[in-house]
C-alpha positions as CSV (number, residue, x, y, z in Angstrom):
1,M,145.6,-160.0,-27.6
2,Q,149.1,-161.5,-27.5
3,G,150.7,-161.9,-24.0
4,S,147.4,-161.6,-22.1
5,G,147.1,-165.2,-21.1
6,E,148.0,-166.8,-17.8
7,V,150.8,-169.2,-17.2
8,V,149.9,-172.5,-15.7
9,V,152.0,-175.6,-14.9
10,L,150.7,-178.9,-16.0
11,K,152.1,-182.4,-15.7
12,L,151.8,-184.4,-18.8
13,T,153.2,-187.9,-18.7
14,R,154.8,-189.4,-21.7
15,G,153.3,-192.6,-23.2
16,D,155.1,-195.9,-23.4
17,D,156.4,-194.8,-26.8
18,G,158.0,-191.7,-25.1
19,K,155.7,-189.3,-26.9
20,L,153.5,-186.6,-25.2
21,G,150.5,-187.3,-27.3
22,V,149.9,-183.7,-28.3
23,G,150.1,-182.1,-31.7
24,L,151.9,-178.7,-31.9
25,N,152.4,-176.2,-34.7
26,H,155.7,-174.4,-35.3
27,S,154.9,-171.8,-32.6
28,N,154.5,-174.6,-30.0
29,Q,150.8,-174.0,-29.9
30,V,148.5,-177.0,-29.2
31,T,146.7,-178.1,-32.4
32,E,145.7,-181.6,-31.5
33,P,145.4,-182.3,-27.7
34,G,145.4,-186.1,-27.2
35,P,143.5,-187.8,-24.4
36,A,146.5,-187.4,-21.9
37,A,146.9,-183.7,-22.9
38,V,143.2,-183.0,-22.3
39,A,143.3,-184.8,-19.0
40,A,146.3,-182.7,-18.0
41,G,144.3,-179.5,-18.9
42,L,145.8,-178.5,-22.3
43,K,143.4,-177.0,-24.7
44,P,143.7,-176.1,-28.4
45,W,145.8,-173.0,-29.0
46,D,147.5,-173.2,-25.6
47,T,151.2,-172.4,-26.0
48,V,153.9,-174.6,-24.5
49,I,156.7,-172.4,-23.2
50,C,158.7,-174.8,-21.0
51,I,159.3,-178.5,-20.7
52,D,161.2,-180.3,-18.0
53,G,162.4,-176.9,-16.7
54,V,163.8,-175.9,-20.1
55,Y,162.3,-172.7,-21.6
56,L,161.7,-173.1,-25.3
57,R,162.2,-169.4,-26.2
58,N,162.3,-169.5,-30.0
59,R,163.0,-173.3,-30.3
60,Q,160.4,-175.9,-31.2
61,L,159.4,-178.4,-28.6
62,A,160.0,-181.2,-31.2
63,D,163.6,-180.2,-31.5
64,I,164.1,-180.2,-27.8
65,L,162.6,-183.7,-27.5
66,Q,164.6,-185.1,-30.4
67,S,167.8,-184.0,-28.8
68,E,166.9,-186.2,-25.7
69,V,166.6,-189.3,-27.8
70,P,169.8,-191.3,-28.2
71,P,170.7,-192.2,-31.8
72,S,169.6,-195.7,-32.7
73,D,172.2,-198.3,-33.7
């Protein structure tokens, strides 16, 4: 049933490469939780709704994270 889950706040530290180490689908649902994601408490099919205080709404997390990366020279 959609909307029946609970909201939890988890801290997931980015790796040295700046990535979160978690695979997501286009709905921001966890498809491949990496070791850091599992340690933080993420499970397959959890939905990411906010990152760094920014609510995703209908945006994909990947788009938000890409906008944070400065263009390479």
